[in-house]
MILUMLUM-72759 format. One line per field, with one value per residue: x, y, z of N, C-alpha, C in turn; residue in three letters. Coordinates in pm, whole numbers, plus 50000, padded with zeros to 5 digits. Example, Ala and Ser with C-alpha at 12.3 -4.5 7.8 and 13.67 -1.06 7.14 Angstrom:
2
nx 51319; 51285;
ny 49431; 49775;
nz 50780; 50708;
cax 51230; 51367;
cay 49550; 49894;
caz 50780; 50714;
cx 51320; 51290;
cy 49670; 50003;
cz 50780; 50787;
resn ALA; SER;
This chain:
344
nx 85250; 85124; 85137; 85485; 85801; 85888; 85738; 85636; 85466; 85345; 85433; 85209; 85066; 84931; 84764; 84812; 84542; 84355; 84055; 84106; 84362; 84374; 84498; 84719; 84847; 85092; 85284; 85307; 85573; 85697; 85593; 85707; 85972; 85956; 85877; 86105; 86284; 86171; 86072; 85810; 85463; 85208; 84894; 84636; 84289; 84276; 84113; 83751; 83554; 83293; 83262; 83461; 83367; 83141; 83256; 83367; 83136; 83063; 83261; 83214; 82956; 83019; 83163; 82955; 82792; 82941; 82923; 82969; 83173; 83132; 82972; 82623; 82358; 82209; 82387; 82593; 82613; 82655; 82832; 83032; 83205; 83256; 83407; 83324; 83391; 83548; 83666; 83946; 84266; 84222; 83953; 83848; 83755; 83960; 84082; 84260; 84393; 84234; 83914; 83558; 83512; 83735; 83715; 83466; 83238; 83204; 83426; 83661; 83633; 83545; 83735; 83997; 84096; 84011; 83891; 84023; 84254; 84377; 84420; 84595; 84824; 84891; 84975; 85186; 85371; 85402; 85305; 85088; 84941; 84930; 84788; 84854; 84669; 84623; 84513; 84575; 84372; 84262; 84142; 84208; 84232; 84179; 84471; 84662; 84935; 85157; 85489; 85818; 85928; 86035; 85887; 86008; 86114; 85910; 85802; 85979; 86028; 85967; 85941; 86166; 86060; 85814; 85530; 85377; 85045; 84865; 84553; 84319; 84000; 83788; 83749; 84056; 84235; 84554; 84550; 84397; 84554; 84772; 84953; 85299; 85579; 85929; 86099; 86354; 86474; 86499; 86704; 86906; 87252; 87309; 87139; 87234; 87371; 87164; 86979; 87130; 87144; 86911; 86725; 86779; 86676; 86469; 86182; 86065; 86245; 86481; 86415; 86318; 86212; 85888; 85720; 85873; 85932; 86162; 86188; 85999; 86031; 86031; 86247; 86476; 86542; 86540; 86771; 86955; 86910; 86687; 86327; 86034; 85714; 85368; 85007; 84679; 84444; 84195; 83883; 83944; 84204; 84538; 84836; 85152; 85437; 85778; 85955; 86182; 86138; 86117; 85863; 85593; 85320; 85117; 84978; 84654; 84455; 84197; 83852; 83757; 83749; 84018; 84008; 84177; 84367; 84633; 84756; 84933; 85113; 85234; 85425; 85260; 85401; 85624; 85788; 85593; 85572; 85526; 85384; 85166; 84980; 84725; 84571; 84503; 84638; 84564; 84669; 84936; 85061; 85115; 85370; 85519; 85468; 85238; 84986; 84726; 84756; 84964; 84954; 85151; 85364; 85426; 85201; 85037; 85125; 85242; 85458; 85702; 85656; 85649; 85913; 86036; 85931; 86064; 86319; 86556; 86466; 86559; 86619; 86532; 86674; 86916; 87020; 87054; 87255; 87460; 87489; 87586; 87431; 87293; 87145; 87267; 87158; 87229; 87269; 87011; 86875; 87001; 86910; 86634; 86651; 86777; 86582; 86381; 86484; 86453; 86178; 85992;
ny 84603; 84584; 84595; 84628; 84728; 84489; 84281; 84154; 84122; 83813; 83649; 83608; 83320; 83139; 82877; 82806; 82805; 82748; 82851; 83085; 83142; 83132; 83204; 83342; 83231; 83017; 82740; 82395; 82318; 82566; 82643; 82451; 82529; 82782; 82719; 82586; 82798; 83011; 82880; 82856; 82858; 83075; 83025; 83167; 83141; 82864; 82660; 82630; 82911; 82905; 82635; 82623; 82800; 82657; 82437; 82568; 82633; 82380; 82329; 82541; 82473; 82246; 82361; 82506; 82302; 82204; 82399; 82702; 82811; 82982; 83304; 83375; 83357; 83585; 83779; 83779; 83665; 83314; 83248; 83437; 83359; 83456; 83459; 83350; 83565; 83453; 83238; 83066; 82911; 82565; 82586; 82611; 82348; 82056; 81939; 81799; 81525; 81227; 81238; 81285; 81546; 81639; 81457; 81492; 81511; 81762; 81898; 81736; 81630; 81862; 82060; 81996; 81766; 81822; 81806; 81998; 82039; 81785; 81759; 81971; 81897; 81654; 81753; 81919; 81739; 81580; 81328; 81075; 81189; 81191; 81223; 81263; 81069; 81186; 81500; 81842; 82018; 82319; 82543; 82862; 83065; 83402; 83598; 83402; 83232; 83071; 82961; 83011; 82764; 82461; 82220; 81974; 81882; 81750; 81559; 81387; 81127; 81009; 81068; 81328; 81516; 81597; 81810; 82091; 82213; 82500; 82595; 82843; 82875; 83068; 83433; 83568; 83787; 83945; 84026; 83832; 83619; 83485; 83257; 83297; 83317; 83261; 83370; 83233; 83088; 82822; 82785; 82986; 83070; 83176; 83047; 82793; 82661; 82646; 82482; 82250; 82176; 82236; 82180; 81916; 81766; 81530; 81558; 81375; 81150; 81276; 81368; 81628; 81887; 82025; 82235; 82215; 82429; 82663; 82923; 83196; 83445; 83637; 83781; 83645; 83412; 83564; 83708; 83563; 83611; 83645; 83711; 83790; 83702; 83742; 83739; 83887; 83658; 83489; 83302; 82989; 83036; 82904; 82822; 82700; 82505; 82383; 82131; 82241; 82509; 82780; 82892; 83070; 83201; 83498; 83684; 83617; 83875; 83944; 83913; 83678; 83330; 83175; 82961; 82699; 82468; 82233; 82040; 81765; 81681; 81452; 81270; 80979; 80744; 80761; 80699; 80729; 80907; 80692; 80749; 80905; 80793; 80552; 80379; 80608; 80692; 80919; 80991; 80926; 81136; 81339; 81329; 81428; 81688; 81757; 81726; 81765; 82056; 82061; 81793; 81528; 81275; 81085; 81063; 80878; 80629; 80285; 80029; 80043; 80308; 80438; 80408; 80560; 80810; 80857; 80918; 81183; 81501; 81734; 82082; 82343; 82579; 82495; 82346; 82542; 82692; 82504; 82475; 82720; 82942; 83126; 83435; 83766; 84058; 84297; 84211; 84129; 84371; 84510; 84369; 84431; 84709; 84727; 84612; 84799; 85007; 84953; 84922; 84635;
nz 32660; 32338; 31987; 32077; 32228; 32344; 32248; 31951; 31626; 31495; 31188; 30925; 30764; 30485; 30301; 29963; 29741; 29935; 30113; 30253; 30168; 29889; 29563; 29639; 29852; 30022; 29894; 30006; 30017; 30038; 30285; 30453; 30433; 30546; 30807; 30894; 30886; 31044; 31267; 31332; 31222; 31154; 31103; 30952; 30991; 30944; 31043; 31043; 31129; 31243; 31328; 31516; 31712; 31783; 31907; 32122; 32263; 32353; 32545; 32723; 32806; 32949; 33160; 33279; 33369; 33579; 33773; 33963; 33815; 33585; 33552; 33609; 33358; 33378; 33436; 33240; 32899; 32842; 32637; 32646; 32842; 33103; 33414; 33748; 34021; 34222; 34103; 34025; 33983; 33997; 34011; 33752; 33545; 33501; 33197; 33037; 32842; 32729; 32691; 32760; 32686; 32533; 32327; 32225; 31957; 31828; 31919; 31877; 31605; 31481; 31530; 31662; 31527; 31270; 30927; 30776; 30930; 30916; 30640; 30603; 30759; 30640; 30395; 30480; 30595; 30378; 30361; 30505; 30805; 31169; 31502; 31857; 32095; 32333; 32439; 32499; 32637; 32769; 33021; 33103; 33381; 33510; 33561; 33522; 33353; 33118; 33162; 33008; 32785; 32612; 32402; 32360; 32595; 32724; 32552; 32399; 32311; 32075; 31728; 31626; 31466; 31547; 31577; 31730; 31751; 31830; 31936; 31969; 32124; 32020; 32019; 32089; 32224; 32301; 32570; 32690; 32717; 32519; 32306; 32282; 32072; 32081; 31847; 31649; 31847; 31794; 31613; 31606; 31661; 31913; 32090; 32107; 32324; 32507; 32374; 32369; 32633; 32825; 32620; 32567; 32762; 32944; 33103; 33284; 33295; 33379; 33625; 33678; 33875; 33947; 33706; 33476; 33322; 33179; 33273; 33423; 33337; 33056; 32958; 33022; 32847; 32615; 32606; 32468; 32207; 31921; 31900; 32083; 31980; 31900; 31860; 31810; 31833; 31632; 31605; 31459; 31382; 31384; 31551; 31482; 31561; 31615; 31816; 31943; 31955; 32159; 32381; 32541; 32734; 32724; 33000; 33125; 33167; 33173; 33276; 33189; 33092; 32925; 32658; 32513; 32308; 32286; 32027; 31911; 31618; 31370; 31120; 31016; 30977; 31135; 31455; 31756; 32064; 32325; 32557; 32504; 32338; 32257; 32532; 32786; 33092; 33305; 33553; 33543; 33422; 33596; 33699; 33498; 33497; 33365; 33451; 33697; 33895; 34179; 34241; 34312; 34174; 34364; 34522; 34412; 34481; 34534; 34476; 34234; 34162; 34408; 34482; 34282; 34346; 34580; 34505; 34474; 34337; 34079; 34068; 33843; 33866; 33980; 33772; 33573; 33688; 33686; 33411; 33350; 33278; 33425; 33457; 33542; 33725; 33594; 33335; 33261; 33275; 33070; 32850; 32839; 32804; 32557; 32397; 32425; 32284; 32019; 31820; 31790;
cax 85206; 85134; 85279; 85573; 85944; 85918; 85646; 85600; 85365; 85377; 85416; 85096; 85081; 84810; 84793; 84764; 84426; 84257; 83956; 84169; 84487; 84351; 84617; 84832; 84906; 85218; 85279; 85355; 85719; 85732; 85559; 85809; 86092; 85929; 85878; 86246; 86352; 86112; 86041; 85666; 85371; 85085; 84798; 84511; 84167; 84294; 83987; 83630; 83519; 83168; 83282; 83544; 83279; 83054; 83338; 83376; 83009; 83067; 83345; 83144; 82847; 83083; 83190; 82827; 82744; 83019; 82877; 83068; 83282; 83089; 82865; 82492; 82314; 82153; 82501; 82659; 82586; 82751; 82931; 83142; 83298; 83292; 83428; 83289; 83503; 83632; 83711; 84084; 84327; 84152; 83809; 83821; 83772; 84077; 84029; 84365; 84388; 84139; 83794; 83433; 83516; 83835; 83675; 83331; 83240; 83222; 83560; 83763; 83613; 83521; 83848; 84129; 84135; 83920; 83937; 84119; 84379; 84439; 84470; 84711; 84942; 84929; 85051; 85309; 85464; 85417; 85261; 84977; 84975; 84853; 84803; 84848; 84535; 84621; 84493; 84600; 84263; 84276; 84073; 84304; 84161; 84240; 84595; 84751; 85008; 85252; 85626; 85896; 85973; 86036; 85806; 86091; 86138; 85799; 85755; 86091; 86058; 85925; 86008; 86204; 85985; 85683; 85490; 85267; 84951; 84793; 84425; 84231; 83857; 83716; 83828; 84160; 84332; 84673; 84521; 84331; 84655; 84799; 85083; 85403; 85694; 86059; 86147; 86498; 86525; 86521; 86817; 87010; 87370; 87306; 87061; 87290; 87395; 87034; 86925; 87212; 87129; 86767; 86657; 86811; 86623; 86343; 86129; 86041; 86368; 86583; 86363; 86310; 86107; 85794; 85655; 85964; 85960; 86295; 86174; 85876; 86071; 86060; 86375; 86588; 86587; 86553; 86908; 87035; 86875; 86548; 86224; 85904; 85610; 85235; 84902; 84541; 84393; 84052; 83838; 83991; 84349; 84621; 84979; 85223; 85581; 85852; 85986; 86288; 86099; 86076; 85739; 85524; 85196; 85092; 84891; 84512; 84421; 84054; 83770; 83701; 83834; 84077; 83999; 84267; 84413; 84754; 84745; 85061; 85101; 85356; 85404; 85206; 85499; 85731; 85755; 85526; 85600; 85425; 85308; 85052; 84896; 84659; 84497; 84565; 84625; 84592; 84749; 85078; 85117; 85149; 85514; 85580; 85423; 85134; 84857; 84665; 84851; 84971; 84948; 85281; 85361; 85434; 85070; 84966; 85167; 85252; 85578; 85806; 85627; 85691; 86058; 86070; 85896; 86161; 86443; 86560; 86442; 86652; 86554; 86580; 86775; 87042; 87069; 87100; 87385; 87553; 87512; 87649; 87344; 87215; 87170; 87273; 87062; 87275; 87248; 86868; 86839; 87052; 86823; 86512; 86683; 86803; 86453; 86305; 86545; 86412; 86042; 85985;
cay 84679; 84508; 84563; 84719; 84696; 84354; 84182; 84191; 84047; 83692; 83657; 83526; 83228; 83073; 82773; 82837; 82726; 82739; 82958; 83209; 83168; 83146; 83189; 83418; 83159; 82946; 82596; 82322; 82325; 82698; 82644; 82373; 82612; 82890; 82658; 82561; 82926; 83091; 82798; 82855; 82901; 83134; 82997; 83241; 83080; 82726; 82594; 82708; 82995; 82860; 82509; 82654; 82857; 82548; 82360; 82652; 82617; 82250; 82345; 82629; 82394; 82159; 82446; 82540; 82182; 82186; 82498; 82784; 82852; 83097; 83385; 83337; 83420; 83716; 83871; 83783; 83546; 83206; 83246; 83528; 83290; 83539; 83376; 83395; 83641; 83368; 83122; 83072; 82781; 82462; 82605; 82575; 82202; 81999; 81873; 81737; 81380; 81176; 81230; 81316; 81682; 81645; 81371; 81526; 81522; 81901; 81942; 81656; 81630; 81996; 82151; 81940; 81678; 81856; 81772; 82101; 82014; 81664; 81790; 82059; 81826; 81560; 81831; 81969; 81626; 81512; 81190; 81067; 81240; 81142; 81301; 81189; 81055; 81283; 81640; 81936; 82115; 82395; 82668; 82941; 83172; 83534; 83608; 83289; 83226; 82960; 83007; 82980; 82624; 82395; 82099; 81854; 81839; 81668; 81458; 81363; 80984; 80964; 81140; 81466; 81604; 81623; 81951; 82135; 82313; 82567; 82640; 82915; 82851; 83195; 83555; 83556; 83896; 83927; 84044; 83713; 83515; 83422; 83190; 83381; 83243; 83327; 83341; 83215; 83003; 82686; 82772; 83087; 83023; 83220; 82954; 82657; 82600; 82618; 82365; 82133; 82145; 82228; 82119; 81774; 81703; 81459; 81601; 81260; 81072; 81353; 81403; 81773; 81923; 82130; 82243; 82192; 82555; 82719; 83045; 83272; 83578; 83632; 83845; 83554; 83349; 83662; 83762; 83483; 83655; 83618; 83810; 83738; 83739; 83685; 83802; 83880; 83544; 83480; 83164; 82924; 83054; 82797; 82852; 82574; 82521; 82261; 82093; 82322; 82650; 82821; 82968; 83090; 83274; 83623; 83663; 83647; 83985; 83970; 83837; 83566; 83214; 83149; 82820; 82666; 82330; 82194; 81911; 81730; 81614; 81394; 81175; 80855; 80636; 80784; 80653; 80824; 80896; 80596; 80799; 80987; 80721; 80436; 80404; 80717; 80694; 81060; 81007; 80910; 81257; 81435; 81331; 81502; 81826; 81779; 81694; 81862; 82129; 82023; 81648; 81472; 81133; 81001; 81049; 80764; 80511; 80157; 79966; 80116; 80451; 80488; 80415; 80675; 80932; 80877; 80969; 81330; 81572; 81843; 82210; 82407; 82678; 82425; 82309; 82662; 82727; 82403; 82502; 82851; 83035; 83208; 83577; 83859; 84169; 84393; 84150; 84131; 84511; 84545; 84307; 84510; 84841; 84709; 84587; 84923; 85101; 84917; 84871; 84508;
caz 32543; 32214; 31971; 32148; 32224; 32393; 32192; 31816; 31552; 31419; 31044; 30884; 30652; 30434; 30203; 29829; 29701; 30042; 30112; 30299; 30100; 29746; 29479; 29693; 29964; 30001; 29871; 30124; 30017; 30092; 30427; 30522; 30439; 30642; 30940; 30926; 30905; 31153; 31384; 31354; 31117; 31205; 30997; 30970; 30943; 30895; 31078; 31020; 31243; 31306; 31399; 31633; 31813; 31829; 32002; 32242; 32335; 32422; 32663; 32817; 32863; 33049; 33276; 33342; 33438; 33703; 33869; 34031; 33725; 33507; 33609; 33557; 33234; 33410; 33446; 33109; 32819; 32864; 32530; 32677; 32930; 33218; 33532; 33882; 34076; 34307; 34026; 33980; 33964; 34072; 33991; 33612; 33534; 33434; 33076; 32957; 32829; 32629; 32773; 32693; 32631; 32425; 32217; 32180; 31811; 31785; 31958; 31809; 31461; 31430; 31549; 31693; 31416; 31160; 30792; 30735; 31001; 30861; 30505; 30616; 30806; 30534; 30298; 30540; 30608; 30250; 30381; 30600; 30938; 31283; 31625; 31982; 32152; 32443; 32397; 32608; 32637; 32894; 33051; 33182; 33450; 33524; 33637; 33499; 33227; 33107; 33154; 32889; 32778; 32482; 32417; 32354; 32732; 32770; 32456; 32310; 32297; 31944; 31621; 31657; 31375; 31607; 31569; 31815; 31701; 31938; 31880; 32060; 32102; 32029; 32008; 32190; 32218; 32383; 32712; 32743; 32727; 32389; 32299; 32223; 32020; 32081; 31712; 31641; 31955; 31744; 31521; 31617; 31734; 32052; 32170; 32092; 32455; 32568; 32306; 32402; 32776; 32855; 32507; 32560; 32883; 32951; 33232; 33370; 33310; 33448; 33758; 33688; 33969; 33909; 33576; 33364; 33254; 33196; 33352; 33406; 33291; 32911; 32927; 33047; 32723; 32508; 32603; 32375; 32073; 31886; 31935; 32126; 31884; 31922; 31779; 31859; 31757; 31603; 31591; 31338; 31367; 31441; 31560; 31466; 31586; 31642; 31953; 32002; 31956; 32294; 32381; 32668; 32705; 32795; 33114; 33110; 33258; 33160; 33371; 33114; 33078; 32794; 32621; 32403; 32312; 32214; 31960; 31849; 31489; 31316; 31011; 31071; 30966; 31230; 31591; 31843; 32207; 32372; 32672; 32464; 32242; 32316; 32656; 32862; 33238; 33331; 33675; 33512; 33365; 33700; 33721; 33388; 33507; 33266; 33510; 33786; 33977; 34318; 34259; 34284; 34135; 34483; 34584; 34356; 34556; 34467; 34425; 34162; 34165; 34538; 34478; 34199; 34418; 34687; 34448; 34476; 34212; 34053; 34042; 33720; 33904; 33998; 33640; 33503; 33746; 33634; 33269; 33337; 33204; 33519; 33425; 33654; 33713; 33494; 33204; 33232; 33250; 32937; 32750; 32827; 32750; 32413; 32332; 32425; 32189; 31884; 31818; 31718;
cx 85227; 85066; 85366; 85716; 85976; 85838; 85596; 85496; 85422; 85357; 85306; 85132; 84945; 84853; 84735; 84649; 84323; 84161; 84018; 84292; 84470; 84483; 84739; 84899; 85033; 85193; 85330; 85507; 85766; 85702; 85660; 85937; 86074; 85933; 86022; 86320; 86302; 86088; 85893; 85593; 85245; 84981; 84665; 84394; 84183; 84169; 83869; 83591; 83397; 83187; 83370; 83458; 83181; 83128; 83355; 83250; 83005; 83147; 83275; 83024; 82901; 83113; 83061; 82772; 82816; 82971; 82991; 83182; 83246; 82978; 82733; 82455; 82254; 82262; 82569; 82625; 82695; 82863; 83051; 83244; 83343; 83297; 83367; 83412; 83599; 83693; 83852; 84137; 84257; 84002; 83770; 83849; 83897; 84027; 84136; 84349; 84304; 84010; 83672; 83432; 83613; 83790; 83527; 83337; 83268; 83362; 83666; 83750; 83597; 83643; 83982; 84182; 84041; 83977; 84042; 84255; 84451; 84496; 84594; 84835; 84985; 85016; 85185; 85414; 85490; 85382; 85146; 85023; 84888; 84874; 84818; 84701; 84515; 84606; 84510; 84496; 84261; 84183; 84161; 84232; 84239; 84369; 84695; 84819; 85098; 85391; 85698; 85949; 85978; 85968; 85887; 86116; 86032; 85765; 85861; 86123; 86007; 86004; 86046; 86131; 85843; 85655; 85373; 85177; 84874; 84669; 84342; 84085; 83782; 83806; 83929; 84264; 84446; 84641; 84447; 84430; 84672; 84935; 85180; 85524; 85821; 86127; 86299; 86554; 86557; 86647; 86927; 87128; 87368; 87230; 87120; 87312; 87265; 86969; 86999; 87200; 86981; 86693; 86688; 86754; 86496; 86289; 86115; 86170; 86470; 86536; 86359; 86190; 86015; 85744; 85743; 85992; 86104; 86290; 86035; 85903; 86107; 86194; 86491; 86631; 86607; 86694; 86999; 87009; 86730; 86454; 86098; 85796; 85478; 85136; 84773; 84473; 84241; 84013; 83880; 84139; 84422; 84767; 85054; 85372; 85644; 85893; 86093; 86256; 86048; 85953; 85686; 85392; 85196; 84992; 84747; 84475; 84274; 83980; 83708; 83801; 83890; 84072; 84088; 84309; 84542; 84730; 84877; 85039; 85237; 85322; 85363; 85308; 85612; 85691; 85694; 85566; 85491; 85341; 85178; 84960; 84838; 84583; 84573; 84533; 84664; 84678; 84898; 85141; 85151; 85300; 85588; 85535; 85309; 84995; 84807; 84770; 84846; 84964; 85082; 85270; 85360; 85300; 84995; 85000; 85188; 85389; 85681; 85783; 85668; 85843; 86103; 86046; 85997; 86294; 86442; 86535; 86539; 86573; 86615; 86687; 86913; 87105; 87123; 87236; 87493; 87589; 87580; 87565; 87254; 87245; 87186; 87181; 87101; 87249; 87101; 86823; 86883; 86964; 86698; 86539; 86710; 86673; 86373; 86358; 86502; 86271; 86035; 85872;
cy 84594; 84584; 84667; 84670; 84553; 84245; 84227; 84099; 83920; 83718; 83560; 83436; 83174; 82971; 82813; 82745; 82710; 82856; 83090; 83244; 83199; 83132; 83257; 83347; 83087; 82799; 82526; 82321; 82458; 82706; 82563; 82456; 82725; 82837; 82633; 82691; 82999; 83011; 82789; 82888; 82953; 83126; 83065; 83161; 82940; 82642; 82688; 82786; 82940; 82730; 82528; 82711; 82753; 82461; 82438; 82637; 82485; 82262; 82433; 82558; 82302; 82239; 82475; 82422; 82160; 82280; 82575; 82833; 82981; 83174; 83342; 83413; 83558; 83823; 83890; 83658; 83441; 83210; 83338; 83465; 83371; 83452; 83437; 83461; 83554; 83250; 83143; 82934; 82679; 82471; 82566; 82426; 82162; 81915; 81804; 81586; 81338; 81149; 81275; 81456; 81688; 81565; 81384; 81553; 81664; 81953; 81868; 81665; 81768; 82086; 82078; 81850; 81699; 81812; 81871; 82078; 81893; 81690; 81877; 81980; 81714; 81631; 81877; 81859; 81557; 81365; 81191; 81111; 81174; 81236; 81206; 81175; 81155; 81423; 81730; 82050; 82186; 82515; 82746; 83059; 83303; 83526; 83497; 83297; 83103; 83016; 82959; 82836; 82579; 82260; 81970; 81797; 81740; 81552; 81426; 81217; 80924; 81037; 81281; 81566; 81629; 81774; 81978; 82231; 82368; 82632; 82712; 82890; 82982; 83314; 83556; 83666; 83871; 83936; 83925; 83599; 83445; 83354; 83282; 83296; 83325; 83289; 83336; 83122; 82862; 82671; 82877; 83035; 83061; 83128; 82813; 82589; 82562; 82495; 82238; 82091; 82127; 82153; 81972; 81697; 81624; 81483; 81485; 81183; 81144; 81407; 81554; 81810; 82030; 82120; 82201; 82317; 82596; 82839; 83104; 83412; 83572; 83694; 83748; 83480; 83448; 83718; 83683; 83523; 83625; 83728; 83736; 83792; 83672; 83758; 83807; 83773; 83548; 83334; 83105; 82940; 82938; 82842; 82719; 82596; 82387; 82245; 82179; 82472; 82688; 82910; 82982; 83158; 83408; 83592; 83698; 83753; 84025; 83894; 83715; 83450; 83206; 82999; 82795; 82520; 82315; 82055; 81883; 81647; 81562; 81309; 81041; 80742; 80647; 80734; 80764; 80802; 80808; 80644; 80867; 80921; 80597; 80473; 80505; 80703; 80834; 81080; 80999; 81038; 81361; 81442; 81401; 81648; 81858; 81752; 81804; 81927; 82078; 81874; 81589; 81324; 81042; 80978; 80928; 80636; 80388; 80125; 80059; 80265; 80511; 80504; 80536; 80805; 80962; 80931; 81121; 81389; 81688; 81969; 82274; 82513; 82615; 82389; 82429; 82708; 82631; 82431; 82637; 82951; 83116; 83355; 83659; 83977; 84267; 84341; 84156; 84273; 84553; 84489; 84391; 84648; 84834; 84687; 84716; 85023; 85075; 84859; 84746; 84512;
cz 32418; 32100; 32039; 32145; 32265; 32325; 32055; 31754; 31489; 31270; 31001; 30766; 30612; 30330; 30068; 29794; 29809; 30034; 30152; 30220; 29953; 29670; 29539; 29809; 29925; 29970; 29997; 30130; 30075; 30241; 30508; 30537; 30541; 30785; 30985; 30957; 31030; 31280; 31415; 31224; 31184; 31093; 31027; 30910; 30888; 30924; 31051; 31146; 31318; 31384; 31522; 31745; 31867; 31931; 32133; 32327; 32411; 32552; 32768; 32881; 32973; 33175; 33353; 33421; 33571; 33813; 33934; 33945; 33651; 33580; 33545; 33432; 33256; 33420; 33310; 33031; 32839; 32762; 32558; 32771; 33049; 33343; 33658; 33943; 34156; 34231; 33972; 33953; 34053; 34059; 33849; 33596; 33455; 33316; 32993; 32952; 32711; 32704; 32693; 32632; 32514; 32303; 32181; 32030; 31764; 31816; 31877; 31657; 31402; 31433; 31559; 31583; 31298; 31026; 30745; 30801; 30941; 30722; 30511; 30656; 30711; 30431; 30353; 30553; 30475; 30258; 30481; 30739; 31045; 31401; 31743; 32022; 32264; 32384; 32519; 32602; 32772; 32899; 33146; 33248; 33455; 33607; 33611; 33362; 33232; 33089; 33030; 32894; 32633; 32498; 32416; 32492; 32780; 32678; 32351; 32286; 32166; 31838; 31663; 31568; 31423; 31604; 31661; 31737; 31821; 31879; 31986; 32023; 32119; 32003; 32122; 32175; 32316; 32532; 32773; 32762; 32594; 32393; 32225; 32189; 32036; 31949; 31711; 31746; 31907; 31659; 31534; 31699; 31882; 32145; 32172; 32227; 32523; 32505; 32345; 32548; 32810; 32745; 32487; 32678; 32856; 33092; 33330; 33399; 33397; 33582; 33779; 33774; 33909; 33767; 33460; 33284; 33277; 33291; 33333; 33353; 33142; 32874; 32939; 32920; 32609; 32498; 32509; 32230; 32044; 31932; 31980; 32033; 31921; 31833; 31858; 31773; 31742; 31592; 31457; 31313; 31436; 31439; 31568; 31489; 31624; 31786; 32019; 32002; 32094; 32285; 32523; 32635; 32775; 32907; 33079; 33213; 33245; 33270; 33307; 33107; 32936; 32767; 32501; 32415; 32233; 32156; 31890; 31723; 31444; 31195; 31071; 31071; 31068; 31370; 31675; 31988; 32270; 32489; 32632; 32362; 32308; 32440; 32741; 33010; 33283; 33455; 33646; 33462; 33470; 33718; 33607; 33389; 33413; 33323; 33600; 33875; 34120; 34344; 34219; 34251; 34255; 34548; 34531; 34428; 34471; 34413; 34364; 34167; 34299; 34543; 34397; 34274; 34527; 34634; 34447; 34339; 34200; 34019; 33918; 33751; 33922; 33863; 33565; 33556; 33695; 33489; 33245; 33262; 33298; 33491; 33552; 33626; 33604; 33353; 33164; 33202; 33111; 32827; 32729; 32769; 32600; 32337; 32321; 32321; 32046; 31890; 31731; 31617;
resn UNK; UNK; UNK; UNK; UNK; UNK; UNK; UNK; UNK; UNK; UNK; UNK; UNK; UNK; UNK; UNK; UNK; UNK; UNK; UNK; UNK; UNK; UNK; UNK; UNK; UNK; UNK; UNK; UNK; UNK; UNK; UNK; UNK; UNK; UNK; UNK; UNK; UNK; UNK; UNK; UNK; UNK; UNK; UNK; UNK; UNK; UNK; UNK; UNK; UNK; UNK; UNK; UNK; UNK; UNK; UNK; UNK; UNK; UNK; UNK; UNK; UNK; UNK; UNK; UNK; UNK; UNK; UNK; UNK; UNK; UNK; UNK; UNK; UNK; UNK; UNK; UNK; UNK; UNK; UNK; UNK; UNK; UNK; UNK; UNK; UNK; UNK; UNK; UNK; UNK; UNK; UNK; UNK; UNK; UNK; UNK; UNK; UNK; UNK; UNK; UNK; UNK; UNK; UNK; UNK; UNK; UNK; UNK; UNK; UNK; UNK; UNK; UNK; UNK; UNK; UNK; UNK; UNK; UNK; UNK; UNK; UNK; UNK; UNK; UNK; UNK; UNK; UNK; UNK; UNK; UNK; UNK; UNK; UNK; UNK; UNK; UNK; UNK; UNK; UNK; UNK; UNK; UNK; UNK; UNK; UNK; UNK; UNK; UNK; UNK; UNK; UNK; UNK; UNK; UNK; UNK; UNK; UNK; UNK; UNK; UNK; UNK; UNK; UNK; UNK; UNK; UNK; UNK; UNK; UNK; UNK; UNK; UNK; UNK; UNK; UNK; UNK; UNK; UNK; UNK; UNK; UNK; UNK; UNK; UNK; UNK; UNK; UNK; UNK; UNK; UNK; UNK; UNK; UNK; UNK; UNK; UNK; UNK; UNK; UNK; UNK; UNK; UNK; UNK; UNK; UNK; UNK; UNK; UNK; UNK; UNK; UNK; UNK; UNK; UNK; UNK; UNK; UNK; UNK; UNK; UNK; UNK; UNK; UNK; UNK; UNK; UNK; UNK; UNK; UNK; UNK; UNK; UNK; UNK; UNK; UNK; UNK; UNK; UNK; UNK; UNK; UNK; UNK; UNK; UNK; UNK; UNK; UNK; UNK; UNK; UNK; UNK; UNK; UNK; UNK; UNK; UNK; UNK; UNK; UNK; UNK; UNK; UNK; UNK; UNK; UNK; UNK; UNK; UNK; UNK; UNK; UNK; UNK; UNK; UNK; UNK; UNK; UNK; UNK; UNK; UNK; UNK; UNK; UNK; UNK; UNK; UNK; UNK; UNK; UNK; UNK; UNK; UNK; UNK; UNK; UNK; UNK; UNK; UNK; UNK; UNK; UNK; UNK; UNK; UNK; UNK; UNK; UNK; UNK; UNK; UNK; UNK; UNK; UNK; UNK; UNK; UNK; UNK; UNK; UNK; UNK; UNK; UNK; UNK; UNK; UNK; UNK; UNK; UNK; UNK; UNK; UNK; UNK; UNK; UNK; UNK; UNK; UNK; UNK; UNK; UNK; UNK; UNK; UNK;
């Protein structure tokens, strides 16, 4: 249920002087302070609605070219993104990386690295900004969602001031799968142990098995404090957050594909995680849980990689037991009952 006892509304932000913000928006100094306090910025209409929908059409055209992904035009207009009934994980084309879809002019220049996005991040950092060459463009089918995690686990080898921007390509209500922020997870004292353990990991270096998610249950991290927040997103909206802000997504319960992209931004003068800039070898990202589902690093073969694949991996459950943060049933029940008692 949204809004409800377990899931509340994100706080909106706009930039003073922008088309949407006008004189009532916030200055960049105020936005930096809000990002530090809340752990996120929900920027309404930062990108242009029409160019966002044009980029969506490019992705849907790509799906149509693959065949077997979208229903025919005689059933529903392509723009609605209605999936074939049998189309699930493995059916929707994999689009992460640097490829013809992510770097199509309408997608890259119109949305992911638009003039509005560059101007915003230049202002937010107070200096020239840059992005990773790698883009996390995804089509999420019915019944799928992303578990709770912090991005530092996957991309912590550059500046700690790296910022994620999440951009939905189209009308994206909660029931289609929206990104949800656990507000307070980046700075509340109750999350300190989690930040010092899970938040200090490197998925690849520490041989963490699987996705790298902390959990699939939103109640588990919520017991440390904070509130889960999301919104019904519209074309042009952008959600921005830092590396230690825990987040996950709601489940896509519609029959349509959810199209969205994660783009990472940082000050250009700061060091960038070398895995995501320059020439991209998409196969190398499977070992960080960022590639195609079901493909293990060991499948690539070859010398050092074979040796790495032979090393034992660690399960997140084992680590949580070691850290002393495994919840018991009574504790989880108490969290949900407390949330139900107060409408967020």
